[in-house]
A tleap script that builds the chain and sets N, CA, C and O, in Angstrom:
source leaprc.protein.ff14SB
mol = sequence {
  NMET CYS LEU TRP LYS ILE ILE GLN ASP ARG
  TYR GLY VAL SER ASP LYS ALA GLY ALA ALA
  ILE ALA SER ALA VAL LEU GLU ASP TYR ARG
  ILE ILE ASN ILE ASP ASP ASN GLN ASN ILE
  ILE ASP ARG TYR LYS VAL ARG ARG ALA ARG
  ASP ASN GLU ARG LYS LYS LEU GLN LYS VAL
  GLN THR GLU SER HIE SER LEU ARG GLY LEU
  TYR PHE ASP GLY HIE LYS ASP ILE THR LEU
  SER ILE LEU ASP ASN ARG THR GLN PRO VAL
  VAL GLU GLU HIE VAL VAL LEU ILE ASP GLU
  PRO CGLY
}
set mol.1.N position { 0.741 -1.189 -0.030 }
set mol.1.CA position { 0.101 0.152 -0.051 }
set mol.1.C position { 1.105 1.217 0.091 }
set mol.1.O position { 0.600 2.316 0.320 }
set mol.2.N position { 2.299 1.195 0.022 }
set mol.2.CA position { 3.171 2.374 -0.090 }
set mol.2.C position { 2.963 3.011 -1.374 }
set mol.2.O position { 2.307 4.043 -1.233 }
set mol.3.N position { 3.167 2.857 -2.144 }
set mol.3.CA position { 2.619 3.132 -3.705 }
set mol.3.C position { 1.457 3.640 -3.828 }
set mol.3.O position { 1.388 4.609 -4.584 }
set mol.4.N position { 0.541 3.306 -3.339 }
set mol.4.CA position { -1.024 3.968 -3.400 }
set mol.4.C position { -0.946 5.183 -2.659 }
set mol.4.O position { -1.606 6.109 -3.133 }
set mol.5.N position { -0.157 5.466 -1.372 }
set mol.5.CA position { -0.350 6.239 -0.720 }
set mol.5.C position { 0.259 7.724 -1.390 }
set mol.5.O position { -0.130 8.883 -1.245 }
set mol.6.N position { 1.289 7.188 -2.112 }
set mol.6.CA position { 1.948 8.458 -3.032 }
set mol.6.C position { 1.391 8.952 -4.352 }
set mol.6.O position { 1.447 10.058 -4.891 }
set mol.7.N position { 0.873 7.877 -4.690 }
set mol.7.CA position { -0.020 8.337 -6.057 }
set mol.7.C position { -1.305 8.951 -5.489 }
set mol.7.O position { -1.789 9.970 -5.981 }
set mol.8.N position { -1.776 8.397 -4.581 }
set mol.8.CA position { -3.150 9.201 -3.925 }
set mol.8.C position { -3.049 10.584 -3.618 }
set mol.8.O position { -3.926 11.402 -3.897 }
set mol.9.N position { -1.930 10.859 -3.018 }
set mol.9.CA position { -1.228 12.432 -2.878 }
set mol.9.C position { -1.173 12.767 -3.825 }
set mol.9.O position { -2.085 13.505 -4.200 }
set mol.10.N position { -0.261 12.486 -4.616 }
set mol.10.CA position { 0.283 12.872 -5.823 }
set mol.10.C position { -1.185 13.193 -7.129 }
set mol.10.O position { -0.911 13.941 -8.068 }
set mol.11.N position { -2.032 12.833 -7.084 }
set mol.11.CA position { -3.193 13.347 -7.997 }
set mol.11.C position { -4.476 13.606 -7.021 }
set mol.11.O position { -5.595 13.293 -7.428 }
set mol.12.N position { -4.339 14.052 -6.017 }
set mol.12.CA position { -5.365 14.696 -5.007 }
set mol.12.C position { -6.584 13.686 -4.605 }
set mol.12.O position { -7.685 14.163 -4.331 }
set mol.13.N position { -6.392 12.495 -4.583 }
set mol.13.CA position { -7.482 11.724 -4.344 }
set mol.13.C position { -8.265 11.983 -2.992 }
set mol.13.O position { -7.664 11.869 -1.923 }
set mol.14.N position { -9.279 12.247 -3.023 }
set mol.14.CA position { -9.595 11.990 -1.200 }
set mol.14.C position { -9.571 10.787 -0.547 }
set mol.14.O position { -9.461 9.690 -1.096 }
set mol.15.N position { -9.684 11.014 0.735 }
set mol.15.CA position { -9.404 9.524 1.405 }
set mol.15.C position { -10.588 8.722 1.512 }
set mol.15.O position { -10.544 7.630 2.079 }
set mol.16.N position { -11.754 9.226 0.958 }
set mol.16.CA position { -12.873 8.559 1.028 }
set mol.16.C position { -12.881 7.695 -0.227 }
set mol.16.O position { -12.844 6.464 -0.212 }
set mol.17.N position { -12.944 8.629 -1.553 }
set mol.17.CA position { -12.577 7.955 -2.984 }
set mol.17.C position { -11.717 7.042 -2.810 }
set mol.17.O position { -12.137 5.930 -3.130 }
set mol.18.N position { -10.156 7.088 -2.239 }
set mol.18.CA position { -9.062 6.298 -2.301 }
set mol.18.C position { -9.363 5.134 -1.595 }
set mol.18.O position { -8.901 4.095 -2.066 }
set mol.19.N position { -10.253 5.038 -0.234 }
set mol.19.CA position { -10.930 3.733 0.095 }
set mol.19.C position { -11.658 3.201 -0.765 }
set mol.19.O position { -11.430 1.997 -0.886 }
set mol.20.N position { -12.513 3.635 -1.475 }
set mol.20.CA position { -13.470 3.020 -1.939 }
set mol.20.C position { -12.647 2.515 -3.200 }
set mol.20.O position { -12.855 1.335 -3.483 }
set mol.21.N position { -11.870 3.109 -3.900 }
set mol.21.CA position { -11.367 2.699 -5.143 }
set mol.21.C position { -10.047 1.090 -4.823 }
set mol.21.O position { -9.731 0.232 -5.647 }
set mol.22.N position { -9.611 1.217 -3.464 }
set mol.22.CA position { -8.987 0.201 -2.796 }
set mol.22.C position { -9.631 -1.166 -2.581 }
set mol.22.O position { -9.103 -2.239 -2.873 }
set mol.23.N position { -10.801 -1.002 -2.051 }
set mol.23.CA position { -11.555 -1.829 -1.709 }
set mol.23.C position { -12.011 -2.428 -3.000 }
set mol.23.O position { -11.958 -3.629 -3.264 }
set mol.24.N position { -12.447 -1.518 -3.752 }
set mol.24.CA position { -12.871 -2.025 -5.388 }
set mol.24.C position { -12.430 -2.806 -5.807 }
set mol.24.O position { -13.092 -3.790 -6.138 }
set mol.25.N position { -10.622 -2.701 -6.053 }
set mol.25.CA position { -9.633 -3.488 -6.605 }
set mol.25.C position { -9.264 -4.820 -5.990 }
set mol.25.O position { -8.984 -5.810 -6.666 }
set mol.26.N position { -9.283 -4.779 -4.336 }
set mol.26.CA position { -9.084 -5.621 -3.845 }
set mol.26.C position { -10.375 -6.509 -3.959 }
set mol.26.O position { -9.997 -7.680 -3.913 }
set mol.27.N position { -11.528 -6.454 -4.067 }
set mol.27.CA position { -12.819 -7.036 -4.164 }
set mol.27.C position { -12.580 -8.074 -5.625 }
set mol.27.O position { -12.481 -9.291 -5.782 }
set mol.28.N position { -12.552 -6.882 -6.553 }
set mol.28.CA position { -11.902 -7.410 -8.071 }
set mol.28.C position { -11.349 -8.421 -7.885 }
set mol.28.O position { -11.833 -9.531 -8.105 }
set mol.29.N position { -10.058 -8.151 -7.375 }
set mol.29.CA position { -9.107 -9.680 -7.638 }
set mol.29.C position { -8.999 -10.884 -6.674 }
set mol.29.O position { -8.091 -11.706 -6.548 }
set mol.30.N position { -10.516 -10.721 -5.848 }
set mol.30.CA position { -10.799 -11.632 -4.915 }
set mol.30.C position { -10.042 -11.924 -3.762 }
set mol.30.O position { -9.961 -13.064 -3.303 }
set mol.31.N position { -9.517 -10.997 -3.304 }
set mol.31.CA position { -8.541 -10.914 -1.921 }
set mol.31.C position { -9.377 -10.788 -0.767 }
set mol.31.O position { -9.058 -11.226 0.338 }
set mol.32.N position { -10.797 -9.993 -1.101 }
set mol.32.CA position { -11.510 -9.611 -0.017 }
set mol.32.C position { -13.126 -10.071 -0.561 }
set mol.32.O position { -13.289 -10.367 -1.745 }
set mol.33.N position { -14.151 -10.093 0.311 }
set mol.33.CA position { -15.489 -10.125 -0.145 }
set mol.33.C position { -16.379 -9.222 0.455 }
set mol.33.O position { -16.017 -8.690 1.504 }
set mol.34.N position { -17.815 -8.870 -0.164 }
set mol.34.CA position { -18.244 -7.892 0.598 }
set mol.34.C position { -19.077 -7.806 2.052 }
set mol.34.O position { -19.653 -6.914 2.675 }
set mol.35.N position { -18.790 -9.379 2.258 }
set mol.35.CA position { -19.266 -10.048 3.698 }
set mol.35.C position { -18.098 -9.801 4.596 }
set mol.35.O position { -18.177 -9.710 5.821 }
set mol.36.N position { -17.272 -9.723 4.059 }
set mol.36.CA position { -15.950 -9.714 5.188 }
set mol.36.C position { -15.556 -8.264 5.405 }
set mol.36.O position { -14.939 -7.608 4.566 }
set mol.37.N position { -15.862 -7.912 6.316 }
set mol.37.CA position { -15.811 -6.630 6.830 }
set mol.37.C position { -14.627 -6.394 7.711 }
set mol.37.O position { -14.553 -5.278 8.226 }
set mol.38.N position { -13.896 -7.076 7.909 }
set mol.38.CA position { -12.591 -7.165 8.591 }
set mol.38.C position { -11.505 -6.539 7.794 }
set mol.38.O position { -10.703 -5.830 8.402 }
set mol.39.N position { -11.371 -6.712 6.485 }
set mol.39.CA position { -10.162 -6.536 5.405 }
set mol.39.C position { -10.843 -5.253 4.832 }
set mol.39.O position { -9.985 -4.527 4.330 }
set mol.40.N position { -12.029 -4.762 4.746 }
set mol.40.CA position { -12.330 -3.806 3.859 }
set mol.40.C position { -11.485 -2.318 4.334 }
set mol.40.O position { -11.460 -1.937 5.505 }
set mol.41.N position { -10.893 -1.666 3.323 }
set mol.41.CA position { -10.291 -0.479 3.789 }
set mol.41.C position { -11.413 0.727 3.754 }
set mol.41.O position { -12.240 0.955 2.872 }
set mol.42.N position { -11.192 1.397 4.940 }
set mol.42.CA position { -12.104 2.505 4.943 }
set mol.42.C position { -11.351 3.811 4.687 }
set mol.42.O position { -10.269 3.797 4.100 }
set mol.43.N position { -11.901 4.904 5.111 }
set mol.43.CA position { -11.274 6.129 4.565 }
set mol.43.C position { -10.137 6.374 6.018 }
set mol.43.O position { -8.941 6.656 5.938 }
set mol.44.N position { -10.840 6.193 7.128 }
set mol.44.CA position { -9.553 6.636 8.105 }
set mol.44.C position { -8.240 5.413 8.040 }
set mol.44.O position { -7.181 5.795 8.540 }
set mol.45.N position { -8.254 4.394 7.624 }
set mol.45.CA position { -7.480 3.741 7.643 }
set mol.45.C position { -6.479 4.364 6.461 }
set mol.45.O position { -5.266 4.155 6.500 }
set mol.46.N position { -7.111 5.154 5.401 }
set mol.46.CA position { -6.174 5.420 4.162 }
set mol.46.C position { -5.488 6.449 4.674 }
set mol.46.O position { -4.309 6.597 4.353 }
set mol.47.N position { -6.186 7.424 5.651 }
set mol.47.CA position { -5.999 8.800 6.205 }
set mol.47.C position { -4.671 8.511 7.088 }
set mol.47.O position { -3.688 9.239 6.946 }
set mol.48.N position { -4.668 7.461 7.977 }
set mol.48.CA position { -3.661 7.363 8.852 }
set mol.48.C position { -2.443 6.830 8.109 }
set mol.48.O position { -1.314 7.058 8.544 }
set mol.49.N position { -2.674 6.032 6.849 }
set mol.49.CA position { -1.555 5.628 6.113 }
set mol.49.C position { -0.944 6.797 5.486 }
set mol.49.O position { 0.280 6.838 5.368 }
set mol.50.N position { -1.726 7.802 5.050 }
set mol.50.CA position { -1.289 8.796 4.139 }
set mol.50.C position { -0.461 9.678 5.000 }
set mol.50.O position { 0.544 10.240 4.565 }
set mol.51.N position { -0.932 9.812 6.364 }
set mol.51.CA position { -0.354 10.742 7.258 }
set mol.51.C position { 1.226 10.082 7.787 }
set mol.51.O position { 2.276 10.724 7.828 }
set mol.52.N position { 1.048 8.702 8.147 }
set mol.52.CA position { 2.456 8.256 8.455 }
set mol.52.C position { 3.561 8.316 7.318 }
set mol.52.O position { 4.741 8.482 7.625 }
set mol.53.N position { 3.127 8.168 5.908 }
set mol.53.CA position { 3.812 8.114 4.633 }
set mol.53.C position { 4.677 9.734 4.695 }
set mol.53.O position { 5.904 9.831 4.720 }
set mol.54.N position { 3.813 10.787 4.708 }
set mol.54.CA position { 4.052 12.107 4.826 }
set mol.54.C position { 4.812 12.400 5.902 }
set mol.54.O position { 5.312 13.525 5.868 }
set mol.55.N position { 5.115 11.566 7.090 }
set mol.55.CA position { 5.736 11.918 8.161 }
set mol.55.C position { 7.161 11.370 7.705 }
set mol.55.O position { 8.170 12.070 7.617 }
set mol.56.N position { 7.072 9.787 7.384 }
set mol.56.CA position { 8.534 9.446 6.910 }
set mol.56.C position { 9.052 10.135 5.728 }
set mol.56.O position { 10.259 10.013 5.518 }
set mol.57.N position { 8.345 10.846 4.911 }
set mol.57.CA position { 9.058 11.253 3.756 }
set mol.57.C position { 9.680 12.480 4.122 }
set mol.57.O position { 10.764 12.796 3.632 }
set mol.58.N position { 8.841 13.484 5.276 }
set mol.58.CA position { 9.633 14.641 5.783 }
set mol.58.C position { 10.729 14.333 6.724 }
set mol.58.O position { 11.691 15.102 6.705 }
set mol.59.N position { 10.744 13.305 7.571 }
set mol.59.CA position { 11.811 12.851 8.404 }
set mol.59.C position { 13.338 12.822 7.357 }
set mol.59.O position { 14.413 13.407 7.489 }
set mol.60.N position { 12.761 11.743 6.187 }
set mol.60.CA position { 13.907 11.532 5.464 }
set mol.60.C position { 14.774 12.790 4.941 }
set mol.60.O position { 15.977 13.047 4.905 }
set mol.61.N position { 13.615 13.437 4.561 }
set mol.61.CA position { 13.992 15.051 3.762 }
set mol.61.C position { 15.006 15.862 4.950 }
set mol.61.O position { 16.074 16.373 4.615 }
set mol.62.N position { 14.619 15.883 6.029 }
set mol.62.CA position { 15.139 16.827 7.049 }
set mol.62.C position { 16.280 16.152 7.287 }
set mol.62.O position { 17.189 16.925 7.589 }
set mol.63.N position { 16.632 14.884 7.269 }
set mol.63.CA position { 17.664 14.275 7.381 }
set mol.63.C position { 18.600 14.318 6.281 }
set mol.63.O position { 19.795 14.314 6.578 }
set mol.64.N position { 18.321 14.353 5.262 }
set mol.64.CA position { 19.297 14.445 4.311 }
set mol.64.C position { 20.311 15.897 3.782 }
set mol.64.O position { 21.358 16.081 3.162 }
set mol.65.N position { 19.054 16.880 4.595 }
set mol.65.CA position { 19.470 18.296 4.183 }
set mol.65.C position { 19.639 19.160 5.519 }
set mol.65.O position { 19.059 20.171 5.914 }
set mol.66.N position { 20.687 18.351 6.075 }
set mol.66.CA position { 20.446 19.442 7.617 }
set mol.66.C position { 21.193 20.406 7.353 }
set mol.66.O position { 22.110 20.331 6.535 }
set mol.67.N position { 20.814 21.733 8.199 }
set mol.67.CA position { 21.315 23.005 7.919 }
set mol.67.C position { 22.367 22.829 9.683 }
set mol.67.O position { 21.857 22.598 10.779 }
set mol.68.N position { 23.516 22.984 9.461 }
set mol.68.CA position { 24.147 23.159 10.871 }
set mol.68.C position { 24.165 24.587 10.891 }
set mol.68.O position { 23.256 24.773 11.700 }
set mol.69.N position { 24.496 25.540 10.621 }
set mol.69.CA position { 24.375 26.825 11.002 }
set mol.69.C position { 24.344 28.078 9.920 }
set mol.69.O position { 25.081 28.259 8.950 }
set mol.70.N position { 23.549 28.660 10.274 }
set mol.70.CA position { 23.347 30.367 9.482 }
set mol.70.C position { 23.520 31.327 10.195 }
set mol.70.O position { 22.737 31.441 11.137 }
set mol.71.N position { 24.666 32.436 10.009 }
set mol.71.CA position { 25.402 33.204 10.786 }
set mol.71.C position { 25.226 34.466 10.269 }
set mol.71.O position { 25.326 34.683 9.062 }
set mol.72.N position { 24.925 35.480 11.236 }
set mol.72.CA position { 24.925 37.077 10.588 }
set mol.72.C position { 25.961 37.639 11.146 }
set mol.72.O position { 25.931 37.602 12.376 }
set mol.73.N position { 27.030 38.237 10.590 }
set mol.73.CA position { 28.261 38.852 11.835 }
set mol.73.C position { 28.172 40.607 11.125 }
set mol.73.O position { 29.227 41.218 10.952 }
set mol.74.N position { 27.225 41.063 10.878 }
set mol.74.CA position { 26.856 42.312 10.761 }
set mol.74.C position { 27.594 43.066 9.785 }
set mol.74.O position { 27.671 44.295 9.770 }
set mol.75.N position { 28.097 42.329 9.023 }
set mol.75.CA position { 29.450 42.871 8.134 }
set mol.75.C position { 28.532 43.312 6.517 }
set mol.75.O position { 27.651 42.627 5.999 }
set mol.76.N position { 28.975 44.380 6.101 }
set mol.76.CA position { 27.720 45.057 4.760 }
set mol.76.C position { 28.968 44.511 3.933 }
set mol.76.O position { 30.079 44.277 4.410 }
set mol.77.N position { 28.591 44.355 2.637 }
set mol.77.CA position { 29.265 43.689 1.259 }
set mol.77.C position { 28.915 45.110 0.378 }
set mol.77.O position { 27.813 45.563 0.687 }
set mol.78.N position { 29.573 45.823 -0.559 }
set mol.78.CA position { 29.381 46.148 -1.675 }
set mol.78.C position { 29.534 45.603 -2.711 }
set mol.78.O position { 30.614 45.339 -3.238 }
set mol.79.N position { 28.253 45.330 -3.196 }
set mol.79.CA position { 28.356 44.463 -4.547 }
set mol.79.C position { 27.944 44.966 -5.874 }
set mol.79.O position { 26.798 45.414 -5.900 }
set mol.80.N position { 28.486 44.993 -6.778 }
set mol.80.CA position { 27.915 45.642 -8.171 }
set mol.80.C position { 26.789 44.813 -8.899 }
set mol.80.O position { 26.787 43.670 -9.355 }
set mol.81.N position { 25.711 45.927 -8.838 }
set mol.81.CA position { 24.280 45.322 -9.367 }
set mol.81.C position { 24.039 46.320 -10.813 }
set mol.81.O position { 24.597 47.375 -11.116 }
set mol.82.N position { 23.026 45.563 -11.517 }
set mol.82.CA position { 22.576 46.047 -12.334 }
set mol.82.C position { 21.045 46.736 -12.340 }
set mol.82.O position { 19.953 46.177 -12.440 }
set mol.83.N position { 21.306 47.868 -12.226 }
set mol.83.CA position { 19.771 48.637 -11.916 }
set mol.83.C position { 19.587 49.250 -13.002 }
set mol.83.O position { 20.535 49.861 -13.496 }
set mol.84.N position { 18.062 49.232 -13.767 }
set mol.84.CA position { 18.050 50.450 -14.937 }
set mol.84.C position { 19.075 50.134 -15.752 }
set mol.84.O position { 19.563 51.163 -16.220 }
set mol.85.N position { 19.447 49.457 -16.010 }
set mol.85.CA position { 20.572 48.939 -17.319 }
set mol.85.C position { 21.684 49.940 -16.895 }
set mol.85.O position { 22.279 50.705 -17.654 }
set mol.86.N position { 21.872 49.801 -15.495 }
set mol.86.CA position { 23.727 50.503 -15.236 }
set mol.86.C position { 24.045 49.555 -14.135 }
set mol.86.O position { 23.233 48.862 -13.522 }
set mol.87.N position { 25.108 49.604 -13.993 }
set mol.87.CA position { 26.077 49.066 -12.818 }
set mol.87.C position { 26.203 50.116 -11.747 }
set mol.87.O position { 26.755 51.211 -11.853 }
set mol.88.N position { 25.634 49.629 -10.758 }
set mol.88.CA position { 25.465 50.768 -9.478 }
set mol.88.C position { 26.271 49.805 -8.168 }
set mol.88.O position { 26.353 48.577 -8.197 }
set mol.89.N position { 26.707 50.509 -7.284 }
set mol.89.CA position { 27.185 49.507 -6.084 }
set mol.89.C position { 26.124 49.390 -5.392 }
set mol.89.O position { 25.472 50.432 -5.330 }
set mol.90.N position { 25.665 48.433 -4.797 }
set mol.90.CA position { 24.566 48.238 -3.799 }
set mol.90.C position { 25.447 47.632 -2.472 }
set mol.90.O position { 26.536 47.058 -2.461 }
set mol.91.N position { 24.568 47.979 -1.408 }
set mol.91.CA position { 25.212 47.266 -0.198 }
set mol.91.C position { 24.204 46.419 0.165 }
set mol.91.O position { 23.001 46.679 0.181 }
set mol.92.N position { 24.862 45.176 0.517 }
set mol.92.CA position { 24.352 43.983 1.321 }
set mol.92.C position { 24.586 43.340 2.232 }
set mol.92.O position { 25.750 43.488 2.604 }
set mol.93.N position { 23.950 42.580 2.874 }
set mol.93.CA position { 24.276 42.051 4.245 }
set mol.93.C position { 25.188 40.667 4.056 }
set mol.93.O position { 24.950 39.878 3.142 }
set mol.94.N position { 26.067 40.499 4.852 }
set mol.94.CA position { 27.160 39.440 4.253 }
set mol.94.C position { 26.465 38.334 5.270 }
set mol.94.O position { 26.031 38.691 6.365 }
set mol.95.N position { 26.389 36.813 4.766 }
set mol.95.CA position { 25.617 35.826 5.464 }
set mol.95.C position { 26.463 34.981 5.192 }
set mol.95.O position { 26.905 34.821 4.054 }
set mol.96.N position { 26.886 34.167 6.426 }
set mol.96.CA position { 27.500 32.955 6.514 }
set mol.96.C position { 26.723 31.785 6.594 }
set mol.96.O position { 25.729 31.747 7.318 }
set mol.97.N position { 27.198 30.539 5.710 }
set mol.97.CA position { 26.492 29.095 5.748 }
set mol.97.C position { 27.755 28.320 6.229 }
set mol.97.O position { 28.835 28.201 5.650 }
set mol.98.N position { 27.331 27.800 7.492 }
set mol.98.CA position { 28.318 26.591 8.047 }
set mol.98.C position { 27.716 25.412 8.136 }
set mol.98.O position { 26.725 25.107 8.800 }
set mol.99.N position { 28.563 24.582 7.225 }
set mol.99.CA position { 28.443 23.105 7.562 }
set mol.99.C position { 29.160 22.183 7.970 }
set mol.99.O position { 30.295 22.548 7.662 }
set mol.100.N position { 29.245 21.017 8.570 }
set mol.100.CA position { 30.197 20.311 9.065 }
set mol.100.C position { 30.949 19.478 7.951 }
set mol.100.O position { 30.107 18.886 7.276 }
set mol.101.N position { 32.204 19.231 7.531 }
set mol.101.CA position { 32.568 18.573 6.423 }
set mol.101.C position { 32.277 17.236 6.722 }
set mol.101.O position { 32.200 16.681 7.819 }
set mol.102.N position { 32.104 16.734 5.421 }
set mol.102.CA position { 31.678 15.362 5.324 }
set mol.102.C position { 30.570 14.926 4.976 }
set mol.102.O position { 30.365 13.712 4.947 }
savepdb mol mol.pdb
quit
């Protein structure tokens, strides 16, 4: 059901519609029958699964892009910038991004 959660989020399928489609597919392949209520997928099961998948993806994304430090030292840089088709000096704030090597 992992791929199903991602596809459902990608195309904006609601929880209720996703549960109905998933249950219909399982019934078509005779994995479940309409009388067996235990294995039918309801919208709350779909919602929980989607929330868990989003949390996993967020955790992976934040772990892979960890920002160690962003510092402002108060220094002002004079940078040449093109304004109105002319090159003019512009004062910009100095920003330092520090990341641990490796």
